[in-house]
C-alpha positions in Angstrom: 131.4 130.8 131.8 129.5 133.4 133.7 126.0 133.2 135.2 124.0 136.3 135.8 121.7 137.5 138.5 119.2 140.3 138.0 118.5 142.2 141.2 115.3 144.4 141.5 115.5 146.0 144.9 112.3 146.8 146.8 114.1 148.6 149.6 117.7 149.7 149.9 120.0 146.7 150.2 123.6 145.6 149.9 124.9 142.7 147.9 128.2 141.1 149.0 130.0 138.3 147.3 133.2 136.2 147.4 134.4 134.8 144.0 135.1 131.3 145.1 134.2 128.1 143.1 130.9 128.3 145.0 129.8 131.9 145.3 128.1 133.0 148.4 125.7 136.0 148.0 124.9 137.7 151.3 121.9 140.0 151.2 120.5 142.7 153.5 116.9 143.7 152.6 114.3 142.4 150.3 115.3 141.2 146.8 113.5 140.0 143.7 115.8 137.4 142.2 116.1 136.0 138.7 119.0 133.7 137.9 119.8 133.3 134.2 121.3 130.0 133.1 120.5 128.0 136.2 118.2 125.0 136.6 116.0 126.8 139.2 114.7 130.3 138.9 112.7 131.5 142.0 111.9 134.8 143.7 113.8 135.3 147.0 112.4 137.6 149.6 114.1 137.5 153.0 116.1 139.6 155.4 119.7 138.6 156.2 122.5 140.2 158.2 126.0 138.8 157.9 128.7 141.4 158.1 131.8 140.8 156.0 135.1 142.6 155.6 135.4 145.5 153.1 137.5 143.4 150.6 134.4 141.1 150.2 132.1 144.0 149.3 131.2 143.7 145.6 128.5 146.3 145.0 125.8 148.4 146.6 122.4 149.0 145.0 119.6 151.4 145.9 116.2 152.8 144.9 114.6 150.1 142.8 117.3 150.1 140.1 118.0 147.0 138.0 121.5 145.6 137.6 123.2 142.6 136.1 125.8 141.0 138.4 128.3 138.4 137.1 128.9 135.4 139.3 131.0 132.3 138.8 130.1 128.7 139.7 127.0 127.7 141.8 125.1 130.4 143.5 124.1 130.2 147.2 121.7 132.7 148.6 122.5 132.3 152.3 119.5 131.6 154.5 117.2 131.7 151.6 117.7 129.3 148.7 120.3 127.3 146.9 120.5 127.7 143.1 122.5 124.8 141.5 124.0 124.1 138.2 124.5 127.6 137.0 125.9 127.5 133.6 129.4 128.7 132.8 128.7 131.5 130.4 126.0 132.2 127.9 124.3 129.2 126.3 126.1 128.4 123.1 129.5 129.4 124.2 132.5 127.1 124.5 132.0 126.4 128.2 128.2 125.9 127.8 127.4 124.4 124.4 123.7 124.3 123.4 121.6 121.5 122.0 120.6 123.7 119.0 120.5 127.2 117.7 116.8 127.3 118.6 117.6 126.5 122.2 120.0 129.5 122.3 117.3 131.8 120.7 114.7 130.6 123.2 117.1 131.3 126.1 118.3 134.6 124.8 116.0 136.5 122.5 118.7 139.1 121.8 121.1 136.5 120.3 122.4 137.5 116.9 123.3 135.3 113.9 126.8 134.0 114.1 128.9 131.0 115.3 127.9 129.1 118.4 129.0 125.9 120.1 126.5 123.1 119.5 126.5 119.7 121.2 126.7 116.9 118.6 126.4 113.8 120.8 129.8 113.2 122.4 131.4 116.1 120.5 130.9 119.9 120.3 130.8 121.6 116.9 131.1 125.3 116.0 128.0 126.0 113.9 126.6 129.1 112.2 123.2 129.9 113.6 120.6 132.0 111.8 119.0 133.9 114.7 117.0 136.4 112.7 113.7 135.5 111.0 114.2 134.1 107.5 111.6 135.1 104.9 109.9 131.9 103.8 110.9 130.0 106.9 109.9 132.1 109.9 111.3 132.6 113.4 115.0 132.6 114.1 117.1 129.9 115.7 118.0 127.8 112.6 120.9 125.4 112.8 123.2 124.8 109.8 123.2 121.2 108.6 124.7 121.3 105.1 125.8 123.8 102.4 126.1 122.5 98.8 127.3 123.7 95.4 125.4 122.4 92.4 128.4 123.0 90.1 130.5 120.5 92.1 130.2 116.7 92.4 130.4 116.6 96.2 126.8 115.9 97.0 125.0 114.2 94.1 122.4 111.5 94.9 125.1 108.8 94.7 127.4 110.5 97.2 128.2 108.4 100.3 127.8 111.6 102.4 124.1 111.1 102.3 124.3 107.7 103.9 127.2 108.0 106.3 128.1 109.9 109.5 131.2 111.6 108.2 131.5 115.4 108.3 132.9 117.5 105.4 134.9 120.6 105.8 133.7 121.6 109.3 135.1 125.1 109.2 132.9 125.9 106.2 129.9 125.4 108.5 131.0 128.5 110.5 129.8 131.0 107.9 126.5 131.9 106.4 125.2 132.0 102.8 128.3 131.6 100.7 129.7 129.1 98.2 131.6 127.0 100.8 130.3 123.4 101.0 130.0 121.6 104.3 128.3 118.7 106.0 128.2 119.1 109.8 127.6 116.5 112.5 124.2 118.1 113.0 123.3 116.0 109.9 123.1 112.9 112.1 122.7 114.3 115.6 120.1 117.2 115.4 116.4 116.3 116.0 114.1 118.7 114.1 110.5 119.6 113.4 111.1 121.9 110.4 113.7 122.3 107.7 114.6 125.7 106.1 115.8 125.1 102.5 117.5 127.8 100.6 119.0 128.2 97.1 120.7 131.0 95.2 122.2 130.9 91.7 125.3 132.6 90.4 125.1 136.4 90.7 122.2 136.2 93.2 122.9 138.1 96.4 120.4 136.4 98.8 118.9 132.9 98.7 115.3 132.2 98.3 113.9 130.1 101.2 111.1 127.6 101.8 110.0 125.9 104.9 109.4 122.1 105.1 107.6 120.9 108.2 108.7 117.4 109.0 109.6 115.8 112.3 112.6 113.5 112.6 115.4 112.5 114.9 117.9 113.7 112.3 118.2 114.3 108.6 120.3 111.2 108.5 117.4 109.2 109.8 115.2 110.1 106.9 117.8 109.9 104.1 120.5 107.3 104.9 118.4 104.2 104.3 117.4 105.3 100.8 113.6 104.8 101.5 111.2 107.3 99.9 109.5 109.5 102.4 106.7 111.7 101.1 106.1 115.4 101.8 103.5 117.7 100.3 104.3 121.3 100.1 103.5 121.7 96.4 105.2 122.1 93.0 104.9 125.9 93.2 106.7 126.2 96.4 109.7 124.1 95.2 109.9 126.1 92.0 110.0 129.3 94.1 113.5 128.4 95.2 114.9 129.4 91.8 113.7 132.2 89.6 112.8 131.0 86.1 112.9 127.3 87.1 111.0 124.7 85.1 109.7 121.2 85.7 107.7 118.8 83.6 103.9 118.9 84.3 103.2 115.4 85.7 104.1 113.1 88.6 105.5 115.9 90.8 106.8 113.4 93.4 108.0 115.2 96.5 110.0 114.3 99.6 113.2 112.5 100.6 114.9 109.9 98.4 112.7 110.7 95.4 113.2 108.0 92.7 111.3 107.2 89.5 109.2 104.1 89.7 111.0 102.3 86.8 112.4 98.8 87.0 115.5 99.2 84.8 116.8 102.7 85.8 116.5 105.6 88.1 116.1 108.5 85.6 115.9 111.8 87.5 116.3 111.4 91.2 116.8 113.7 94.2 117.5 113.4 97.9 115.4 116.3 99.0 113.0 117.9 96.5 110.6 117.2 93.7 110.9 115.0 90.6 108.5 115.4 87.5 107.7 113.7 84.3 106.2 114.5 80.9 104.1 111.3 80.8 101.2 110.9 83.2 103.1 108.6 85.6 106.3 108.5 87.7 108.2 105.9 85.8 110.6 107.9 83.6 111.0 111.3 85.2 113.3 113.6 83.4 113.4 116.7 85.6 114.0 117.5 89.3 114.5 120.4 91.6 116.2 120.0 95.0 119.3 118.8 96.9 121.3 115.8 96.0 120.2 115.3 92.4 121.4 112.9 89.8 120.2 112.0 86.2 120.3 108.7 84.4 118.8 108.1 81.0 117.2 111.6 81.0 117.1 114.6 78.6 118.5 116.9 81.2 121.2 118.5 79.1 123.2 120.0 81.9 124.3 116.5 83.1 124.6 116.0 86.8 123.3 118.9 88.9 123.6 118.0 92.5 121.8 121.1 93.8 119.3 123.2 91.8 117.0 122.6 88.8 117.6 120.1 86.1 115.0 120.2 83.4 114.4 122.1 80.1 116.0 125.0 81.9 119.0 124.0 83.9 120.0 126.0 87.0 122.9 124.8 89.2 122.6 126.5 92.6 124.2 127.0 96.0 122.1 125.2 98.5 121.5 125.7 102.3 119.9 123.1 104.6 119.0 124.4 108.0 116.8 122.9 110.8 115.0 123.6 114.0 
């Protein structure tokens, strides 16, 4: 990959370079130096003279102009400073995978939504990154974790995909808001402080999004063991995911692994979302809205809706789980 050096010249100067594994940059004059993609970024102000042959001359810059110069490998400013570990290309490229989409966005504000290379422990995965702000979630740099289809039986509550570290259709994770289901290694490798949850029903162009602030080492770490973990963003916010959604009025139990408190059956359950009841308790919930839903002994007439709203009104939905 290619590292870059921004040169702001205070007085006329010349820059010479040799494109070896370790690149030597020979400078005459005073130079303000910024190295993008290296571990150290410092100002370099010195005066050097070291004549080289014409074949080594790379470029000449004058009169306080700004320029980007591409360099390969480590960068040595002779007689001034050594800059080590320059990355091999932009962060998020094949030669320089990033820890997350947010890391790419922080590094390069101009980064656009698209496919980037993300480190997933010992592997590297091509992941679709949402770099623009998402209404309902906020600032860009959202990493795809899962995409689900409520009309299919891939990701109901009982699916082993919620409790294992197996991916599902990796290439489907290289596109944005569509009907292609996926589970990426980011499910068990990506630490996060916030989730961005989106849903859209058939015929709807763009998803509706909500933000869920919750800190965890991975989504796997809060779901795989089956333990209930509470969140409190409110019934109204969950229902905003689907136009015309409905829930029973009581209980409104929110979070991860939401199960009714009944000894002989689960009733309406959901991996990420909210579960509600007609009675003034959480024992026999009949409705839910969220991701990874299932229904046992309920009046949800649509049967198993893995993603969406299952209640008096039933809305299977395409779901999108992003994190940063």
